[in-house]
N, C-alpha and C positions, 0 to 999 in steps of 0.2 A: 502494502498500500504507499503511494507516495504521500510524503509531508515535506512541510515547508515551514519555517520559524521567521515568527515575525514579530514586529513589537506594535502596540496599540499607540493611533497617533491622535485618538479622538480626546481633547483636554478631560472631561467625563469618565473615560475607557468606556467600557461595555456596559452601559447602565439603559434603561427603558428604554429610549431612541433609539440610541447608535445599537443596539443587543438587538430592536427590532428591525431594524433595514438590515443586520449583516444576516438573523434569520431568514427574512423573505428573501434574498440574494440565493443563500446556500439550499433553500427549498427549492430551488429552481433547476437544481441538478438532480441527474436520475440516482448518482448511487450514491453511496454511503460518506455524509461526509461528519467527521468529529474536530474536536477543539478543543483546548485543554493547557493547563501548563506543562512546561517540561518536565518528565521525570512524575507527572500524577497520572491518574487516570481521564480520558478523553470524555467527553458526553457529543450527546449529539447535537450537530450545529442545526440542525431543524425544528430545536424544542426553544423557545423563545424561556420557558421555567429556567430549562437544564443551564442554556448559556448566563442565563442572568444569577443564578447560584456560584456561579464561578467565582463573582468579585473580580475581575479584572479591571484594574487601573491602568491609566495614560502611562506608556512607557512600559508596560508591563510585558514580557515575551510571551505570547503562546505556541502551540504546536498545532497546526492545520493537517490533516492525515485526509486522501480524499480517494474512494476507490471505485471502480468502472469504468465504464466508456471514455468518459471526457474527464478522467480525474486530476489531469493537469493544467485542463483547461481550467476548474472549477476551484483550483487553488490558486491561479495565476487570478482569476478577478476577486478570488475575496481576498486573497492577500493587499490588492490595491485599493478594496474597499476597508479594510481591519487598519494600512499604513495614514489613511486619510482623516480627514476630520469630520466623520458621521455627525457630528452635533450640529454643523453650521447649516 
C-alpha cells in the first residue's frame, strides 16, 4: 500500500471545516484511504469522526495511505489538500 508523509498546513489543523473538506475529497476515491500519525494506528480518511478523533494540529506530520487502482493519484491530491490552508 503506497504511503506519503505530509505536514498539516491549515493554521487550525484538521478540525471541523478542514477535516470535512479532506474527508469529502478522500471519499471520492474508490479504494481504501487512511490517515494517522507516524507509528500509530491509522483511521479511515472517509470518516469525519475518525479524522477529528486524531486531533491533528498545524504543522504536525501525518501518514496517508491509499489502496486501489488510483492510489498514487489519491495520495497526490489528498497530500496537496493537507499542505494547503483548508480553513481559508
